[in-house]
C-alpha positions as CSV (number, residue, x, y, z in Angstrom):
1,M,0.0,0.0,-0.1
2,A,1.6,3.3,-1.1
3,Y,0.4,6.6,0.3
4,R,0.9,9.7,-2.2
5,Q,2.3,12.6,-0.4
6,N,0.0,15.1,-2.0
7,P,-3.2,16.3,-0.6
8,S,-5.0,19.0,-2.4
9,K,-6.2,21.2,0.2
10,L,-6.5,22.0,4.1
11,F,-9.9,20.6,5.2
12,D,-11.9,22.4,7.8
13,I,-14.3,19.5,8.3
14,L,-13.5,16.0,8.9
15,P,-14.2,13.5,7.3
16,S,-14.6,15.6,4.2
17,P,-17.2,14.5,1.4
18,E,-14.6,16.0,-1.1
19,L,-12.0,13.3,0.0
20,N,-11.1,10.7,-2.7
21,L,-9.0,8.1,-1.2
22,A,-8.1,6.7,-4.5
23,E,-6.0,9.9,-5.1
24,Y,-4.0,9.3,-2.1
25,V,-3.8,5.5,-1.3
26,T,-2.9,3.1,-3.9
27,V,-3.4,-0.5,-3.1
28,S,-1.1,-3.0,-4.9
29,W,-1.6,-6.5,-4.4
30,E,0.8,-9.3,-5.4
31,R,0.3,-12.9,-4.8
32,P,0.4,-16.2,-6.7
33,K,-3.0,-16.9,-8.5
34,P,-5.0,-19.7,-7.0
35,T,-5.2,-23.0,-8.7
36,G,-7.9,-23.5,-11.3
37,I,-8.2,-19.9,-12.1
38,P,-7.2,-19.0,-15.9
39,S,-3.8,-17.4,-16.1
40,D,-5.2,-14.2,-17.5
41,A,-7.6,-13.7,-14.8
42,P,-6.6,-11.3,-12.2
43,S,-6.4,-12.7,-8.5
44,R,-8.4,-10.2,-6.2
45,P,-7.7,-10.3,-2.5
46,S,-10.6,-11.3,-0.3
47,D,-12.6,-8.9,1.7
48,A,-11.1,-10.5,5.0
49,V,-7.5,-10.1,3.8
50,L,-8.0,-6.6,2.5
51,A,-9.9,-5.6,5.9
52,K,-6.7,-5.8,7.8
53,F,-5.2,-2.8,5.9
54,C,-8.1,-0.9,4.4
55,Q,-11.2,-1.4,6.9
56,V,-12.8,1.9,8.0
57,R,-14.3,1.7,11.5
58,K,-16.7,4.4,12.2
59,A,-16.7,4.2,15.9
60,K,-12.7,4.5,15.8
61,V,-12.8,7.4,13.4
62,L,-15.5,9.3,15.4
63,A,-13.7,8.8,18.7
64,A,-10.3,10.0,17.3
65,L,-11.9,13.2,15.9
66,E,-13.6,14.0,19.0
67,W,-10.5,13.3,21.1
68,L,-8.5,15.6,18.8
69,C,-11.0,18.5,18.7
70,L,-11.1,18.3,22.5
71,H,-7.3,17.9,23.4
72,N,-5.3,19.3,20.3
73,P,-5.3,22.9,19.8
74,L,-4.6,22.7,16.3
75,Y,-7.9,20.8,15.7
76,K,-10.2,22.9,17.9
77,D,-11.6,24.7,14.8
78,V,-12.3,21.5,13.0
79,K,-15.9,20.5,12.5
80,I,-17.0,16.9,12.8
81,N,-19.1,15.8,9.7
82,R,-21.7,14.0,11.5
83,E,-24.1,14.0,8.6
84,L,-21.6,11.9,6.7
85,L,-20.7,9.7,9.5
86,A,-24.5,9.0,10.0
87,I,-24.5,7.3,6.6
88,W,-21.5,5.1,7.1
89,K,-21.4,1.4,8.1
90,E,-20.1,0.6,11.3
91,S,-17.1,-1.1,9.5
92,F,-16.4,-1.2,5.8
93,I,-14.0,-1.2,3.2
94,P,-14.1,1.8,0.6
95,E,-15.3,0.6,-2.8
96,I,-13.1,3.2,-4.4
97,L,-10.0,1.4,-2.9
98,I,-11.3,-2.1,-4.2
99,T,-12.1,-0.8,-7.7
100,S,-8.7,1.1,-7.9
101,A,-6.5,-1.6,-6.7
102,I,-3.5,-2.5,-9.0
103,I,-3.1,-6.3,-9.6
104,T,0.5,-7.3,-10.7
105,D,2.2,-10.6,-11.3
106,R,5.6,-9.7,-10.3
107,K,7.1,-11.1,-7.1
108,L,7.2,-9.0,-4.1
109,S,11.1,-9.1,-4.1
110,D,11.2,-7.3,-7.6
111,N,10.1,-4.0,-6.0
112,R,10.8,-4.2,-2.5
113,D,13.5,-1.5,-2.7
114,G,10.7,1.1,-3.1
115,Y,8.8,3.1,-5.5
116,V,10.2,6.0,-7.5
117,Y,7.9,8.7,-8.4
118,D,8.7,10.0,-12.0
119,R,8.2,13.9,-12.0
120,D,8.3,13.9,-15.8
121,A,5.8,11.1,-16.3
122,D,2.4,12.1,-17.7
123,T,-0.1,11.5,-14.6
124,T,-3.0,12.0,-16.5
125,E,-4.9,9.8,-14.2
126,F,-4.5,12.3,-11.4
127,G,-5.7,15.1,-13.5
128,A,-2.3,17.1,-14.3
129,R,1.3,16.6,-15.3
130,A,3.7,16.4,-12.4
131,T,5.9,19.1,-13.9
132,E,3.0,21.5,-13.9
133,Q,1.3,20.7,-10.9
134,E,2.8,19.1,-7.5
135,E,1.1,18.8,-4.2
136,V,2.2,18.4,-0.7
137,I,0.8,15.7,1.5
138,Y,0.8,14.8,5.1
139,E,-0.9,11.7,6.2
140,D,-1.4,10.1,9.7
141,D,-2.5,6.6,10.8
142,N,-6.0,7.4,11.2
143,D,-6.7,8.4,7.5
144,E,-7.2,12.2,8.3
145,I,-5.3,14.1,5.7
146,L,-4.1,17.4,6.0
147,S,-2.8,19.2,2.8
148,D,-2.0,22.2,0.9
149,Q,-1.8,22.3,-2.9
150,I,1.0,24.1,-4.7
151,E,1.2,24.6,-8.5
152,F,4.6,25.0,-9.9
153,N,4.9,27.0,-13.2
154,G,8.5,25.8,-13.6
155,V,11.2,27.7,-14.9
156,H,10.0,30.9,-16.9
157,E,9.9,30.7,-20.5
158,E,11.9,33.9,-20.8
159,A,14.6,32.5,-18.5
160,G,18.1,32.8,-19.8
161,K,17.3,35.7,-22.2
162,E,18.8,38.9,-22.3
163,N,16.6,42.0,-21.1
164,L,16.7,45.2,-23.1
165,D,19.3,46.8,-20.6
166,G,21.5,43.8,-21.4
167,S,21.1,41.9,-18.0
168,V,20.1,38.2,-17.9
169,T,16.7,37.0,-16.6
170,V,17.5,34.7,-13.6
171,P,15.5,31.5,-13.5
172,H,12.8,31.2,-10.8
173,I,9.9,29.0,-9.6
174,E,6.6,30.5,-9.1
175,Y,3.8,28.9,-7.1
176,K,0.2,29.5,-6.2
177,Q,-1.8,28.6,-3.1
178,A,-5.5,28.3,-2.2
179,F,-7.1,31.5,-0.9
180,G,-6.7,32.1,2.8
181,I,-4.3,29.3,3.3
182,E,-0.7,30.2,4.2
183,T,2.1,27.6,3.0
184,F,3.8,26.1,5.8
185,N,7.5,26.8,6.2
186,S,9.7,23.8,7.5
187,W,12.2,26.2,8.7
188,T,10.2,28.3,11.0
189,D,6.8,27.1,11.3
190,Y,6.4,25.2,14.6
191,N,3.1,23.5,13.5
192,Y,4.7,22.0,10.4
193,L,4.8,18.5,11.8
194,L,2.3,18.9,14.7
195,A,-1.0,19.2,12.6
196,A,0.2,16.5,10.1
197,F,0.9,13.8,12.5
198,P,-1.5,13.7,15.4
199,T,-0.8,10.1,16.3
200,V,2.9,11.1,17.0
201,F,1.9,14.6,18.6
202,P,-1.7,13.9,20.0
203,Y,-1.4,17.2,22.1
204,G,-0.1,19.4,19.4
205,R,3.2,20.1,21.0
206,G,6.6,19.0,20.9
207,G,7.7,20.0,17.4
208,H,10.8,20.7,15.8
209,V,10.6,24.4,16.2
210,Q,9.4,26.0,19.5
211,A,7.8,29.4,19.3
212,D,8.2,30.1,23.1
213,R,12.0,30.2,23.8
214,A,11.1,29.9,27.5
215,K,9.9,26.5,27.0
216,R,13.1,25.6,24.9
217,P,15.7,28.0,26.0
218,I,18.5,25.9,24.2
219,S,18.0,25.7,20.4
220,V,17.9,22.0,19.1
221,D,19.4,21.0,15.7
222,L,16.8,19.3,13.4
223,Q,19.1,16.3,13.1
224,E,19.3,16.0,16.9
225,Y,15.6,16.4,17.1
226,A,15.0,13.7,14.7
227,N,17.4,11.4,16.5
228,W,15.6,12.0,19.8
229,L,12.2,11.5,18.0
230,M,13.1,8.3,16.6
231,R,14.4,7.0,19.9
232,H,11.5,7.9,22.1
233,H,10.0,5.1,24.1
234,N,6.6,4.9,22.7
235,C,8.1,4.2,19.1
236,Q,5.1,6.1,17.5
237,A,7.4,8.1,15.3
238,A,9.8,5.2,14.5
239,K,7.0,3.0,13.5
240,H,5.1,5.6,11.3
241,H,5.1,4.9,7.6
242,I,5.7,8.7,6.6
243,L,7.2,10.8,9.3
244,P,10.6,9.2,9.1
245,Y,10.9,10.1,5.4
246,V,9.6,13.7,6.0
247,L,12.2,14.2,8.5
248,Y,14.8,12.8,6.3
249,D,13.7,15.2,3.4
250,M,13.9,18.1,5.8
251,I,17.4,17.2,6.9
252,L,18.3,16.7,3.3
253,L,17.2,20.3,2.2
254,R,19.3,21.7,5.4
255,Q,22.4,19.9,4.2
256,S,21.8,21.0,0.4
257,S,21.3,24.6,1.4
258,T,24.9,24.8,2.9
259,G,26.4,24.4,-0.8
260,N,23.6,26.9,-2.1
261,I,24.5,29.4,0.5
262,V,28.2,29.2,-0.6
263,Q,27.2,29.6,-4.1
264,S,24.9,32.4,-3.6
265,R,27.7,34.4,-1.8
266,N,30.0,34.0,-4.7
267,E,27.3,35.0,-7.4
268,Y,27.2,31.7,-8.8
269,W,23.8,31.8,-10.4
270,A,24.4,34.9,-12.6
271,H,27.9,33.3,-13.6
272,G,26.5,30.0,-14.0
273,Q,23.8,30.9,-16.3
274,V,26.3,32.6,-18.6
275,D,28.6,29.8,-18.7
276,I,25.7,27.4,-19.6
277,M,24.7,29.8,-22.4
278,S,28.1,29.9,-23.7
279,L,28.5,26.2,-24.3
280,T,27.6,24.3,-27.5
281,S,26.6,20.7,-28.1
282,E,30.2,20.0,-29.5
283,D,31.7,21.2,-26.3
284,L,29.6,19.1,-24.3
285,Q,30.0,15.8,-26.6
286,R,34.0,16.5,-26.6
287,A,33.7,16.7,-22.7
288,A,31.7,13.5,-22.5
289,K,34.4,11.5,-24.7
290,E,37.3,12.7,-22.7
291,M,35.7,11.8,-19.4
292,A,34.3,8.4,-20.6
293,A,37.8,7.6,-21.6
294,G,39.2,8.4,-18.0
295,G,40.6,11.6,-18.6
296,R,40.1,15.1,-17.2
297,C,37.7,17.5,-19.2
298,S,39.9,20.0,-20.9
299,N,36.9,22.6,-21.2
300,L,37.5,25.2,-18.4
301,V,33.7,26.3,-18.4
302,I,32.6,22.9,-18.2
303,N,35.1,22.1,-15.2
304,R,33.7,25.3,-13.4
305,L,30.1,24.0,-13.7
306,L,31.0,20.6,-12.4
307,V,32.8,22.1,-9.3
308,N,29.8,24.1,-8.4
309,V,27.6,21.0,-9.0
310,R,29.6,18.8,-6.9
311,L,29.7,21.6,-4.0
312,V,26.0,21.4,-3.7
313,S,25.9,17.5,-4.1
314,S,28.6,16.7,-1.6
315,Y,26.2,17.7,1.2
316,N,23.6,15.5,0.1
317,P,23.5,11.8,1.3
318,E,23.7,9.0,-1.4
319,S,24.5,11.5,-4.2
320,F,27.5,11.2,-6.5
321,G,29.0,14.2,-5.0
322,K,29.0,12.8,-1.5
323,K,30.5,9.6,-2.8
324,L,33.3,11.6,-4.3
325,A,33.6,13.6,-1.1
326,M,34.0,10.2,0.9
327,R,36.3,9.0,-1.7
328,H,38.7,11.9,-1.1
329,V,38.5,11.3,2.6
330,L,39.7,7.7,2.0
331,M,42.5,8.9,-0.3
332,G,43.5,11.1,2.4
333,H,43.6,8.3,5.0
334,V,46.0,6.4,2.5
335,V,48.3,9.5,1.9
336,L,48.5,10.0,5.6
337,H,48.8,6.2,7.1
338,G,49.7,4.5,4.1
339,A,48.0,1.3,2.7
340,P,45.3,-0.1,5.1
341,A,46.2,-3.3,6.8
342,F,42.8,-4.9,7.2
343,W,39.6,-5.0,5.2
344,F,36.4,-5.9,7.2
345,T,32.8,-6.2,6.9
346,I,30.4,-6.1,9.6
347,N,26.9,-7.5,9.0
348,P,24.9,-7.8,12.4
349,T,21.7,-10.0,12.4
350,D,19.1,-8.0,13.9
351,L,16.3,-10.7,13.4
352,N,18.3,-13.2,15.5
353,S,19.5,-10.9,18.3
354,P,17.9,-11.0,21.7
355,L,19.4,-7.4,22.1
356,V,16.6,-6.0,19.6
357,L,13.8,-7.2,22.1
358,R,15.7,-5.6,25.0
359,M,16.2,-2.2,23.0
360,A,12.7,-2.3,22.0
361,G,11.2,-2.8,25.4
362,V,9.5,-6.0,24.8
363,H,8.9,-8.2,27.7
364,V,10.0,-11.8,27.0
365,T,7.8,-14.5,29.0
366,P,9.6,-17.8,29.8
367,H,6.9,-19.9,28.2
368,L,7.5,-18.9,24.7
369,T,8.6,-21.4,22.3
370,K,11.9,-20.9,19.9
371,A,9.4,-20.1,17.0
372,Q,7.5,-17.6,18.9
373,L,10.6,-15.8,20.0
374,S,11.9,-15.8,16.4
375,D,8.6,-14.3,15.4
376,L,8.6,-11.8,18.0
377,R,12.2,-10.5,17.2
378,R,11.2,-10.5,13.5
379,R,8.1,-8.5,14.0
380,S,10.1,-6.1,16.3
381,A,12.8,-5.5,13.9
382,M,10.8,-5.2,10.6
383,G,8.3,-2.9,12.1
384,N,10.7,-0.3,13.5
385,L,13.3,1.0,11.3
386,G,14.5,3.4,14.2
387,L,15.1,0.2,16.4
388,V,17.3,-1.5,13.5
389,A,19.4,1.6,13.2
390,Q,19.8,2.1,16.8
391,Y,20.9,-1.7,17.3
392,F,23.3,-1.3,14.4
393,D,24.8,2.0,15.7
394,N,25.5,0.3,19.2
395,V,27.1,-2.9,17.5
396,I,29.3,-0.5,15.3
397,Q,30.4,1.8,18.3
398,S,31.1,-1.3,20.5
399,F,33.2,-2.8,17.7
400,F,35.2,0.3,17.2
401,K,35.5,1.2,20.9
402,H,36.0,-2.0,22.6
403,L,37.3,-4.5,19.8
404,L,39.2,-2.5,17.4
405,C,40.3,0.5,19.9
406,S,40.9,2.7,16.9
407,A,42.6,6.0,17.6
408,T,43.0,5.1,21.2
409,E,46.2,4.3,23.6
410,K,44.9,0.9,23.8
411,V,45.9,-2.2,21.6
412,G,42.8,-3.9,20.1
413,I,42.3,-7.4,18.7
414,L,44.0,-6.4,15.4
415,G,46.8,-4.6,17.1
416,P,47.6,-0.9,17.4
417,I,45.0,0.8,15.1
418,V,45.7,4.3,14.3
419,S,42.7,4.9,12.2
420,H,39.8,3.3,10.4
421,F,37.3,4.2,7.5
422,G,33.7,2.7,7.0
423,V,30.9,3.0,4.5
424,V,27.3,2.0,5.6
425,E,25.1,0.2,3.0
426,T,21.5,-1.3,3.3
427,N,20.1,-4.5,1.8
428,A,16.4,-4.7,0.4
429,R,15.1,-5.1,3.7
430,K,16.8,-1.8,4.8
431,M,19.1,-3.8,7.2
432,Y,22.5,-2.1,7.8
433,Y,26.0,-3.4,7.2
434,L,29.3,-2.0,7.1
435,Y,32.6,-2.2,5.0
436,G,35.8,-0.7,6.3
437,F,39.4,-0.4,6.4
438,A,41.7,-0.3,9.3
439,W,45.3,1.2,9.6
440,L,48.1,-0.2,11.9
441,A,50.4,2.3,13.6
442,G,53.5,2.6,11.4
443,N,52.5,0.8,8.3
444,I,53.8,3.4,5.9
445,D,55.6,0.8,4.2
446,F,52.8,-2.0,4.2
447,D,53.4,-2.8,0.5
448,K,56.9,-3.8,0.9
449,L,55.8,-6.2,3.8
450,G,56.5,-9.3,1.6
451,V,59.8,-8.4,0.7
452,R,60.9,-7.7,4.1
453,V,59.6,-11.2,5.5
454,I,61.7,-12.8,2.9
455,R,65.0,-10.8,3.4
456,S,64.9,-10.6,7.2
457,P,64.4,-13.7,9.4
458,D,64.4,-11.6,12.5
459,F,61.5,-9.6,11.2
460,R,59.6,-12.7,10.0
461,N,59.8,-14.3,13.5
462,R,58.6,-11.0,15.2
463,L,55.8,-10.9,12.6
464,A,54.7,-14.5,13.3
465,S,54.7,-13.8,16.9
466,Y,52.6,-10.6,16.6
467,L,50.1,-12.5,14.4
468,T,50.0,-15.2,17.0
469,S,49.4,-13.0,19.7
470,V,46.4,-11.1,18.2
471,V,44.7,-14.0,16.2
472,T,43.7,-16.3,19.0
473,E,40.8,-18.5,20.2
474,Q,40.3,-18.7,24.0
475,I,38.2,-21.1,26.0
476,D,37.1,-20.5,29.5
477,L,37.6,-23.9,31.0
478,A,36.1,-22.9,34.4
479,W,32.9,-21.7,32.8
480,G,32.9,-25.1,30.8
481,E,33.3,-27.1,34.1
482,R,30.3,-25.1,35.6
483,Y,28.2,-25.8,32.7
484,R,28.9,-29.4,32.6
485,E,27.9,-29.6,36.3
486,E,24.6,-27.7,35.9
487,Y,23.6,-29.8,32.6
488,P,25.3,-33.1,33.0
489,D,23.1,-34.7,30.3
490,R,24.2,-32.3,27.5
């Protein structure tokens, strides 16, 4: 089930008769077809299965709205549409979700990595092209949708042309908003998250921006705020299906703005536009051939544009510019410390770790079977992305601090490690793992190690003694004796 993050307007009455769930919720069903049904017949999910995800219970909706209007100041002016609720059944599945469901024959693993919304695709089924109209949506667990529609006109048609006075028109983006509704600003509006996610902020307070300085005298960075929110003990934020991605997008915009601020101070936009207009297709083709051959572009104008592009993207996680920036850090480590001595991979298994349940605050009763414990760990790990990240962070920090002892005066399991470098990646289930390098103290001539081992018997003996001391397997005989006394039959 995918929720489009694009509602059309801010409703002052809930539930709204103008709300069309098919525009915001898409049900995609993938399952093997039952036997005995023709191969060209779509396998529609049964109502019992669909009710687990799409059932609307009138009593729950009414109770949630009444509670919000009573306790949440941001919902005090919202009217409850009791006339519409009166004609609802006690529990039902909206017919529009059933008729608009997408049935596909692809396996679940084929698209587990996520869906990418193509901004240039023709979205005529939603009534407009993405390049002409884009919407901003905030959705919560109770299906109350708060929204604000913004229409982008894109780059002005006259952008890039010279005016009569010789100046160049700077490209810009124009937007329209509904009458009487102010567009939220994620930088300064303290209600930006509070009204959109009432299940996380039921009392309408505790947002990323505090208007009253007396209540929050110390300014909290957005990334620190997100870290605190995702680690909160009630796990409402970490288990939310939209809020973590909204916070990530907000953090991403702030990181990108750093490069934009540097460029704006250097008047990049005016110079960059002149550089782009001065290039020809032959210049671009020649530069592409030079770079495809592994060489450096000889065109100074293109190099200047590439530097400015990398300046912005180097602050964006998972971007090519960020990858180049991390690659430069790795090269700096090699120049400073020589070739890395060890290459390691850390892939902690969160699904089988009892620490996941302890960190999740789950009480484990003694009578649970092995299968029930495994299922409990799996549901705790897969249902809470923040818990998986926290578990991974604890494992990695413990490895570097207590086992590797990097950049400390202690000697770790691999010897005196002077520095390390690692990159975190995820698999299809968003489970984290780390690739890394470690540098031994004084290994500036590590590439000549083989020659030294052959030529110097004394060095060979000292190296063998060192490897024997750091690569060991220890068995606690006393603990083994106690175990055999307690469990003689095992």
